[in-house]
ChimeraX commands (.cxc) that place a marker at each C-alpha (Angstrom):
marker #1 position 62.30,14.76,73.64 radius 0.5
marker #1 position 65.88,14.20,74.48 radius 0.5
marker #1 position 68.21,14.15,71.49 radius 0.5
marker #1 position 69.67,10.73,72.25 radius 0.5
marker #1 position 66.41,8.67,72.13 radius 0.5
marker #1 position 65.30,10.62,69.05 radius 0.5
marker #1 position 68.60,9.85,67.29 radius 0.5
marker #1 position 68.31,6.19,68.26 radius 0.5
marker #1 position 64.79,6.02,66.81 radius 0.5
marker #1 position 65.98,7.63,63.53 radius 0.5
marker #1 position 68.96,5.33,63.40 radius 0.5
marker #1 position 66.68,2.32,63.93 radius 0.5
marker #1 position 64.36,3.55,61.13 radius 0.5
marker #1 position 67.35,4.08,58.84 radius 0.5
marker #1 position 68.64,0.56,59.54 radius 0.5
marker #1 position 65.18,-0.88,58.81 radius 0.5
marker #1 position 64.94,1.19,55.62 radius 0.5
marker #1 position 68.31,-0.05,54.42 radius 0.5
marker #1 position 67.28,-3.65,55.12 radius 0.5
marker #1 position 64.04,-3.17,53.14 radius 0.5
marker #1 position 65.94,-1.58,50.25 radius 0.5
marker #1 position 68.47,-4.43,50.19 radius 0.5
marker #1 position 65.67,-6.99,50.21 radius 0.5
marker #1 position 63.78,-5.17,47.45 radius 0.5
marker #1 position 66.93,-4.85,45.36 radius 0.5
marker #1 position 67.75,-8.54,45.79 radius 0.5
marker #1 position 64.20,-9.48,44.77 radius 0.5
marker #1 position 64.40,-7.21,41.75 radius 0.5
marker #1 position 67.74,-8.70,40.67 radius 0.5
marker #1 position 66.32,-12.21,41.09 radius 0.5
marker #1 position 63.28,-11.34,38.93 radius 0.5
marker #1 position 65.54,-9.78,36.30 radius 0.5
marker #1 position 67.70,-12.91,36.19 radius 0.5
marker #1 position 64.61,-15.10,35.81 radius 0.5
marker #1 position 63.36,-12.89,32.96 radius 0.5
marker #1 position 66.78,-12.94,31.31 radius 0.5
marker #1 position 66.86,-16.75,31.52 radius 0.5
marker #1 position 63.40,-16.93,29.95 radius 0.5
marker #1 position 64.40,-14.59,27.13 radius 0.5
marker #1 position 67.61,-16.55,26.56 radius 0.5
marker #1 position 65.61,-19.79,26.23 radius 0.5
marker #1 position 63.18,-18.10,23.84 radius 0.5
marker #1 position 66.04,-16.77,21.74 radius 0.5
marker #1 position 67.69,-20.20,21.69 radius 0.5
marker #1 position 64.45,-21.76,20.42 radius 0.5
marker #1 position 64.59,-19.38,17.45 radius 0.5
marker #1 position 68.19,-20.25,16.57 radius 0.5
marker #1 position 68.09,-21.61,13.00 radius 0.5
marker #1 position 70.49,-24.40,13.94 radius 0.5
marker #1 position 68.11,-25.60,16.66 radius 0.5
marker #1 position 65.22,-25.48,14.20 radius 0.5
marker #1 position 67.26,-27.65,11.80 radius 0.5
marker #1 position 68.03,-30.07,14.66 radius 0.5
marker #1 position 64.27,-30.51,15.13 radius 0.5
marker #1 position 64.05,-31.94,11.60 radius 0.5
marker #1 position 63.34,-28.91,9.47 radius 0.5
marker #1 position 65.35,-28.00,6.38 radius 0.5
marker #1 position 66.51,-24.73,4.87 radius 0.5
marker #1 position 66.10,-24.57,1.09 radius 0.5
marker #1 position 68.01,-22.20,-1.13 radius 0.5
marker #1 position 68.52,-21.62,-4.84 radius 0.5
marker #1 position 71.84,-21.76,-6.72 radius 0.5
marker #1 position 72.57,-18.15,-5.72 radius 0.5
marker #1 position 72.14,-18.99,-2.02 radius 0.5
marker #1 position 68.83,-17.11,-1.70 radius 0.5
marker #1 position 66.21,-18.63,0.60 radius 0.5
marker #1 position 63.36,-20.44,-1.13 radius 0.5
marker #1 position 60.41,-20.10,1.22 radius 0.5
marker #1 position 57.52,-21.04,-1.09 radius 0.5
marker #1 position 56.97,-23.84,-3.59 radius 0.5
marker #1 position 55.62,-21.17,-5.94 radius 0.5
marker #1 position 59.14,-19.70,-6.13 radius 0.5
marker #1 position 60.50,-22.86,-7.75 radius 0.5
marker #1 position 60.52,-23.69,-11.47 radius 0.5
marker #1 position 60.69,-27.19,-12.91 radius 0.5
marker #1 position 64.28,-28.18,-13.44 radius 0.5
marker #1 position 65.55,-25.55,-11.01 radius 0.5
marker #1 position 68.51,-26.63,-8.93 radius 0.5
marker #1 position 68.10,-26.31,-5.18 radius 0.5
marker #1 position 70.10,-26.95,-2.05 radius 0.5
marker #1 position 68.37,-28.28,1.10 radius 0.5
marker #1 position 70.25,-27.94,4.39 radius 0.5
marker #1 position 69.56,-30.05,7.48 radius 0.5
marker #1 position 71.38,-30.10,10.80 radius 0.5
marker #1 position 73.71,-32.86,9.65 radius 0.5
marker #1 position 74.44,-31.72,6.10 radius 0.5
marker #1 position 73.01,-30.60,2.79 radius 0.5
marker #1 position 71.61,-32.15,-0.38 radius 0.5
marker #1 position 71.65,-30.68,-3.88 radius 0.5
marker #1 position 68.45,-31.41,-5.79 radius 0.5
marker #1 position 66.53,-30.53,-8.92 radius 0.5
marker #1 position 62.80,-29.74,-9.00 radius 0.5
marker #1 position 61.12,-32.52,-10.98 radius 0.5
marker #1 position 57.56,-31.60,-10.00 radius 0.5
marker #1 position 55.82,-28.76,-8.23 radius 0.5
marker #1 position 52.76,-29.28,-6.04 radius 0.5
marker #1 position 51.16,-26.09,-4.78 radius 0.5
marker #1 position 48.75,-26.03,-1.85 radius 0.5
marker #1 position 45.25,-24.69,-2.26 radius 0.5
marker #1 position 44.78,-22.34,0.71 radius 0.5
marker #1 position 41.20,-23.55,1.24 radius 0.5
marker #1 position 41.78,-27.28,0.72 radius 0.5
marker #1 position 45.35,-27.85,1.86 radius 0.5
marker #1 position 48.13,-29.57,-0.11 radius 0.5
marker #1 position 47.27,-31.12,-3.46 radius 0.5
marker #1 position 48.62,-34.25,-5.08 radius 0.5
marker #1 position 50.91,-34.81,-8.05 radius 0.5
marker #1 position 48.01,-34.38,-10.48 radius 0.5
marker #1 position 48.16,-30.65,-9.72 radius 0.5
marker #1 position 51.77,-30.36,-10.82 radius 0.5
marker #1 position 52.25,-27.14,-12.73 radius 0.5
marker #1 position 53.14,-27.22,-16.41 radius 0.5
marker #1 position 56.77,-26.79,-17.32 radius 0.5
marker #1 position 58.09,-23.33,-16.53 radius 0.5
marker #1 position 61.48,-22.10,-17.56 radius 0.5
marker #1 position 64.13,-21.95,-14.89 radius 0.5
marker #1 position 64.63,-18.32,-13.87 radius 0.5
marker #1 position 68.12,-16.95,-14.56 radius 0.5
marker #1 position 70.42,-17.02,-11.53 radius 0.5
marker link #1:1,2 radius 0.2
marker link #1:2,3 radius 0.2
marker link #1:3,4 radius 0.2
marker link #1:4,5 radius 0.2
marker link #1:5,6 radius 0.2
marker link #1:6,7 radius 0.2
marker link #1:7,8 radius 0.2
marker link #1:8,9 radius 0.2
marker link #1:9,10 radius 0.2
marker link #1:10,11 radius 0.2
marker link #1:11,12 radius 0.2
marker link #1:12,13 radius 0.2
marker link #1:13,14 radius 0.2
marker link #1:14,15 radius 0.2
marker link #1:15,16 radius 0.2
marker link #1:16,17 radius 0.2
marker link #1:17,18 radius 0.2
marker link #1:18,19 radius 0.2
marker link #1:19,20 radius 0.2
marker link #1:20,21 radius 0.2
marker link #1:21,22 radius 0.2
marker link #1:22,23 radius 0.2
marker link #1:23,24 radius 0.2
marker link #1:24,25 radius 0.2
marker link #1:25,26 radius 0.2
marker link #1:26,27 radius 0.2
marker link #1:27,28 radius 0.2
marker link #1:28,29 radius 0.2
marker link #1:29,30 radius 0.2
marker link #1:30,31 radius 0.2
marker link #1:31,32 radius 0.2
marker link #1:32,33 radius 0.2
marker link #1:33,34 radius 0.2
marker link #1:34,35 radius 0.2
marker link #1:35,36 radius 0.2
marker link #1:36,37 radius 0.2
marker link #1:37,38 radius 0.2
marker link #1:38,39 radius 0.2
marker link #1:39,40 radius 0.2
marker link #1:40,41 radius 0.2
marker link #1:41,42 radius 0.2
marker link #1:42,43 radius 0.2
marker link #1:43,44 radius 0.2
marker link #1:44,45 radius 0.2
marker link #1:45,46 radius 0.2
marker link #1:46,47 radius 0.2
marker link #1:47,48 radius 0.2
marker link #1:48,49 radius 0.2
marker link #1:49,50 radius 0.2
marker link #1:50,51 radius 0.2
marker link #1:51,52 radius 0.2
marker link #1:52,53 radius 0.2
marker link #1:53,54 radius 0.2
marker link #1:54,55 radius 0.2
marker link #1:55,56 radius 0.2
marker link #1:56,57 radius 0.2
marker link #1:57,58 radius 0.2
marker link #1:58,59 radius 0.2
marker link #1:59,60 radius 0.2
marker link #1:60,61 radius 0.2
marker link #1:61,62 radius 0.2
marker link #1:62,63 radius 0.2
marker link #1:63,64 radius 0.2
marker link #1:64,65 radius 0.2
marker link #1:65,66 radius 0.2
marker link #1:66,67 radius 0.2
marker link #1:67,68 radius 0.2
marker link #1:68,69 radius 0.2
marker link #1:69,70 radius 0.2
marker link #1:70,71 radius 0.2
marker link #1:71,72 radius 0.2
marker link #1:72,73 radius 0.2
marker link #1:73,74 radius 0.2
marker link #1:74,75 radius 0.2
marker link #1:75,76 radius 0.2
marker link #1:76,77 radius 0.2
marker link #1:77,78 radius 0.2
marker link #1:78,79 radius 0.2
marker link #1:79,80 radius 0.2
marker link #1:80,81 radius 0.2
marker link #1:81,82 radius 0.2
marker link #1:82,83 radius 0.2
marker link #1:83,84 radius 0.2
marker link #1:84,85 radius 0.2
marker link #1:85,86 radius 0.2
marker link #1:86,87 radius 0.2
marker link #1:87,88 radius 0.2
marker link #1:88,89 radius 0.2
marker link #1:89,90 radius 0.2
marker link #1:90,91 radius 0.2
marker link #1:91,92 radius 0.2
marker link #1:92,93 radius 0.2
marker link #1:93,94 radius 0.2
marker link #1:94,95 radius 0.2
marker link #1:95,96 radius 0.2
marker link #1:96,97 radius 0.2
marker link #1:97,98 radius 0.2
marker link #1:98,99 radius 0.2
marker link #1:99,100 radius 0.2
marker link #1:100,101 radius 0.2
marker link #1:101,102 radius 0.2
marker link #1:102,103 radius 0.2
marker link #1:103,104 radius 0.2
marker link #1:104,105 radius 0.2
marker link #1:105,106 radius 0.2
marker link #1:106,107 radius 0.2
marker link #1:107,108 radius 0.2
marker link #1:108,109 radius 0.2
marker link #1:109,110 radius 0.2
marker link #1:110,111 radius 0.2
marker link #1:111,112 radius 0.2
marker link #1:112,113 radius 0.2
marker link #1:113,114 radius 0.2
marker link #1:114,115 radius 0.2
marker link #1:115,116 radius 0.2
marker link #1:116,117 radius 0.2
marker link #1:117,118 radius 0.2
marker link #1:118,119 radius 0.2
view
């Protein structure tokens, strides 16, 4: 074959290849942006401030340590509950533990007095 038509065919193939690569790269970037947006939304949903805005509270002891279980609290212990719009200082006047098999129990299951652990 003559060099000129052969070069034209290769040039045409190269142009098509570049177009396919550009299209594939653009698609890949678009998918990556969509994934990044999804991950950003997921991360935002885990932001403690957003959780508080949904009505949950963060409870901590006098030393600022998280209290994550009722079983960690002693009668008379001072606590701080934090909501999205502020905080409340409180004192444990009763403790009602849940029975894993039966769910939460009523005030009649309040534990006997336990000393407040040292801070």
